[in-house]
C-alpha positions in Angstrom: 104.5 66.2 110.2 101.1 67.0 108.8 100.0 64.7 105.9 97.2 64.2 103.6 95.2 61.1 103.0 97.5 60.4 100.1 100.6 60.6 102.3 102.4 63.8 101.5 106.1 64.3 101.4 105.9 65.9 104.9 104.8 62.6 106.6 106.7 61.5 109.7 106.1 58.7 112.2 103.6 59.5 114.9 105.1 60.0 118.3 104.1 57.4 120.8 103.1 57.9 124.4 100.3 58.9 126.7 98.5 62.2 126.4 100.4 65.1 128.0 100.1 68.8 128.5 101.8 71.1 126.0 102.3 74.8 126.0 102.8 76.1 122.5 104.6 79.4 121.9 103.4 81.5 119.0 105.0 84.7 117.6 104.0 87.2 114.9 105.3 90.6 113.9 101.9 92.2 113.9 100.5 94.0 117.0 98.4 92.4 119.7 95.4 94.5 118.7 95.6 93.6 115.0 92.4 91.8 113.7 94.5 88.8 112.7 95.1 88.3 116.4 91.8 89.5 118.0 89.4 87.9 115.4 91.5 85.0 114.2 94.4 83.6 116.1 93.3 84.2 119.7 89.8 82.6 119.2 91.5 79.7 117.4 93.8 79.0 120.2 91.0 79.2 122.7 89.1 76.6 120.6 92.1 74.3 120.5 92.6 74.5 124.3 88.9 73.7 124.8 88.9 70.9 122.3 91.9 69.3 124.1 90.4 69.6 127.5 93.0 72.1 128.5 95.9 69.9 127.6 97.2 72.4 124.9 97.7 76.0 125.9 99.5 78.9 124.2 102.0 81.6 125.0 101.9 84.4 122.5 104.5 87.0 121.4 103.2 89.9 119.3 104.7 93.0 117.7 107.9 91.5 116.5 109.0 90.4 120.0 110.6 87.3 118.6 111.6 88.7 115.2 110.2 90.4 112.2 108.8 88.9 108.9 112.3 88.0 107.7 113.3 86.2 111.0 110.2 84.2 112.1 110.7 81.3 109.7 114.2 80.8 111.1 112.9 81.1 114.7 110.3 78.4 114.0 112.8 76.2 112.1 115.3 76.2 115.0 112.6 75.9 117.6 113.3 79.2 119.3 109.5 79.4 119.1 107.1 76.5 118.5 104.9 78.3 115.9 104.2 81.6 114.3 103.2 83.6 111.3 105.5 84.1 108.3 105.5 86.1 105.1 106.9 84.3 102.0 107.7 87.4 100.0 110.7 87.9 102.4 111.7 84.3 102.0 112.1 83.7 98.3 115.2 81.5 98.8 113.7 79.3 101.6 110.2 79.1 100.2 110.4 79.5 96.4 107.2 77.7 95.5 105.1 79.6 98.0 106.7 82.9 96.9 105.9 82.0 93.2 102.2 81.7 94.1 102.3 85.0 96.1 103.9 86.8 93.2 100.5 86.5 91.5 99.5 89.5 93.5 97.8 91.4 90.7 95.5 88.5 89.6 93.9 88.1 93.0 90.6 89.8 92.2 88.7 88.1 95.0 90.4 87.4 98.3 88.0 84.7 99.4 88.7 82.8 96.2 92.4 83.2 96.2 92.9 82.8 100.0 91.1 79.4 99.8 93.0 78.4 96.7 96.3 79.2 98.4 95.5 76.9 101.3 94.2 74.1 99.1 96.9 74.1 96.5 99.8 74.3 98.9 98.5 71.7 101.3 97.0 69.2 98.9 98.4 69.6 95.4 101.9 71.0 95.5 104.6 68.6 96.5 107.3 71.2 95.9 105.6 73.6 98.3 105.5 71.0 101.0 109.1 70.0 100.3 110.2 73.6 100.8 108.7 73.7 104.3 110.0 70.2 105.1 113.5 71.4 104.3 113.0 74.1 106.8 111.6 71.7 109.4 108.3 73.5 109.5 104.8 72.2 109.1 102.5 74.8 107.4 98.9 74.7 108.5 97.1 77.8 107.1 97.5 81.0 105.1 95.3 84.1 104.9 94.8 87.0 102.4 94.9 90.7 103.0 91.9 92.7 102.1 91.9 93.8 98.4 94.5 96.5 97.4 92.8 99.6 96.0 93.8 102.9 94.6 93.5 105.8 97.0 94.2 109.3 95.7 94.3 112.9 96.8 92.3 114.0 93.8 89.5 112.6 91.6 91.1 109.6 89.8 89.0 106.9 88.1 90.1 106.7 84.5 93.4 106.2 82.7 93.5 109.9 81.8 93.1 110.8 85.5 95.8 108.4 86.4 98.3 109.5 83.8 101.5 110.9 85.3 100.2 110.6 88.9 102.9 109.7 91.5 101.6 106.4 93.0 103.1 104.7 96.1 103.2 101.1 94.9 105.7 98.3 95.3 106.7 95.1 93.5 104.2 93.9 90.9 101.8 96.7 91.9 104.4 99.2 90.9 104.7 97.5 87.5 101.0 97.5 87.2 100.7 101.3 87.9 103.5 102.0 85.5 101.8 100.1 82.7 98.6 102.0 83.4 100.4 105.3 82.9 101.2 106.3 86.5 104.7 107.0 88.0 105.4 104.5 90.8 107.3 105.8 93.7 109.2 103.7 96.2 107.9 104.8 99.7 107.5 102.6 102.7 104.0 102.3 104.2 105.3 104.2 107.3 106.2 107.1 105.0 102.9 107.3 103.2 101.3 109.9 105.4 104.0 112.5 105.0 104.5 111.7 101.3 100.8 112.3 100.6 100.7 115.4 102.8 103.7 116.9 100.9 102.6 115.9 97.5 105.4 113.5 97.0 102.7 110.9 96.3 99.4 111.6 94.6 98.0 108.1 95.3 98.8 105.0 97.3 98.0 101.4 96.4 97.2 99.3 99.4 94.6 97.8 101.7 91.7 100.2 102.4 92.4 99.7 106.1 95.5 101.9 105.6 93.1 104.8 105.4 92.7 104.6 109.2 95.7 102.5 110.1 98.1 105.1 108.6 95.6 108.0 108.7 96.0 108.7 105.0 92.2 109.4 105.1 93.3 112.9 106.0 94.3 113.5 102.3 92.4 110.9 100.3 89.6 112.3 98.1 88.9 109.3 95.9 88.9 105.5 96.6 88.6 103.4 93.5 86.5 100.4 94.5 87.8 97.9 91.9 90.3 95.6 93.5 93.8 95.7 92.0 94.9 92.5 93.7 95.9 91.2 97.1 98.7 89.5 99.0 97.4 86.0 99.7 100.6 84.3 101.0 100.7 85.3 104.7 101.4 82.1 106.6 99.1 82.3 109.5 99.9 79.1 111.4 103.2 77.3 111.0 104.7 74.9 113.5 108.1 73.5 114.1 108.1 69.9 112.8 109.3 68.3 116.0 106.9 70.2 118.1 104.1 69.0 115.9 105.4 65.4 116.0 105.5 65.5 119.8 101.8 66.3 120.1 99.3 63.5 120.5 97.3 62.6 117.4 94.1 63.9 119.1 95.9 67.1 119.9 97.0 67.6 116.3 93.5 66.8 115.2 92.2 69.7 117.4 94.5 72.1 115.5 93.3 70.8 112.2 89.6 70.9 113.1 89.7 74.6 113.7 91.6 75.7 110.6 88.6 76.4 108.4 87.1 78.8 110.9 90.5 80.4 111.6 91.0 81.2 107.9 87.4 82.4 107.4 87.4 84.5 110.6 90.7 86.2 109.6 89.6 86.8 106.0 86.3 88.3 106.9 87.8 90.4 109.7 90.2 92.0 107.2 87.3 92.7 104.8 85.2 94.2 107.5 88.1 96.4 108.6 88.5 97.7 105.1 84.8 98.4 104.7 84.8 100.3 108.0 87.8 102.4 107.0 86.2 103.3 103.6 82.9 104.2 105.3 84.6 106.4 107.8 86.7 108.2 105.1 83.6 108.8 103.0 81.3 109.9 105.9 83.7 112.0 107.9 86.2 113.3 105.3 84.0 113.6 102.3 85.9 111.2 100.1 84.3 109.5 97.1 84.1 105.7 96.8 83.9 105.2 93.1 83.9 102.5 90.4 86.8 102.6 87.9 86.1 104.0 84.5 85.7 101.5 81.6 89.1 102.2 80.2 90.8 101.7 83.6 89.0 98.4 84.1 89.7 97.1 80.6 93.4 97.9 80.9 93.5 96.3 84.4 92.0 93.0 83.0 94.5 93.0 80.1 97.5 93.5 82.3 96.2 91.0 84.9 96.0 88.2 82.3 99.7 88.8 81.4 100.7 88.3 85.1 100.3 84.5 84.8 103.0 84.2 82.2 105.2 86.8 84.0 105.0 84.7 87.2 106.0 81.6 85.4 109.0 83.3 83.8 110.1 84.8 87.1 109.7 81.5 88.9 111.9 79.7 86.3 114.5 82.5 86.6 114.4 81.9 90.4 115.1 78.2 89.9 111.6 76.8 90.4 111.9 74.0 87.8 108.1 73.2 87.8 107.0 76.8 87.7 104.7 76.2 84.8 103.0 73.2 86.4 102.7 75.1 89.7 101.0 78.1 88.2 98.7 76.1 86.0 97.7 73.9 88.9 97.0 76.8 91.1 94.9 78.4 88.4 92.7 75.3 88.2 92.1 75.4 92.0 91.3 79.1 91.8 88.5 78.4 89.3 87.2 75.6 91.5 86.9 78.1 94.4 85.2 80.7 92.2 82.3 78.3 92.0 82.3 77.6 95.7 82.5 81.2 96.8 79.7 82.1 94.3 77.6 79.8 96.5 78.8 80.8 99.9 78.9 84.5 99.2 79.2 86.7 102.3 78.2 83.9 104.6 81.2 83.5 106.9 80.0 80.2 108.4 79.3 78.7 105.0 82.7 79.8 103.8 84.4 78.3 106.9 82.5 75.0 106.4 83.6 74.9 102.7 87.3 75.5 103.7 87.1 72.7 106.3 85.3 70.3 103.9 87.4 70.9 100.8 90.8 71.3 102.4 91.5 70.8 106.1 89.3 67.7 106.6 91.7 66.0 104.1 94.7 66.4 106.4 95.6 63.5 108.7 97.2 64.3 112.1 
């Protein structure tokens, strides 16, 4: 399996033999036209094929053809497919450490920072994280964040007074956040958002700005609060069956590793650009306002965000993660490291990719 220079708990003996061709199957529940595919995964696979001189090729299955977010880990583990994308929020029992980190949804105020920190911490600093994957016979290679979650409302909402009593579609910790800020969270699936906002069953939705166009809620949204409320940073982008990984030649595994920084950067920036485009369209064509949160809204958000660290530790311990305190504290240190790096790379996608490769992926050994 993949290992670090310090020999992680995932290490396995390298397979012997001459170079041979390999076709790797990959599955994800997202559609074939999703930016994760078009801007991230497909270019990455093309780069791996080129780097291996055509020895490694790929067969892809999109749109849940091989299972949904709850099934794909099992499909990879049992080698029904060689590799794929997984979502740890649906896999708390199988991946408790990763799920603990993802539960810090509300604190993720900068997706470039938190996306990088998720990759570095799990791959280089979290033995428990790696052990969870090893127990499932899976080698994790990369994670990506969504674009920031924002508040999108059918009326002018930017202060706590505006938000008070509003029915807000929000789930999990976002629902708790909205309740603590004075709103009334309602449990509605993303597929039901359009009708709910149309009928007044929801005054607002918390989600990625790309939902404005993806779910067409731009038809009803009048205000988009720009301040990020958090983001989901635990989407496993590239995970491979351990035995499939072991059967590849070292040079072939190195080709996978060499492209990971660009893969994560391309996917992250594509999500951000998609969100920006959706906001721009909603403002220009539908007359919505893209506004900054009022001071009281921002102050309350920061106060509640700070409390999320302790809440995550408590929930992790309740879920049986014995080292929850150490995991959260260690992750927080890596987050601060990446705040400094991202402050330097800014909006330069190439510089961000190079930083990811230098600080994280170059430290993996095939």
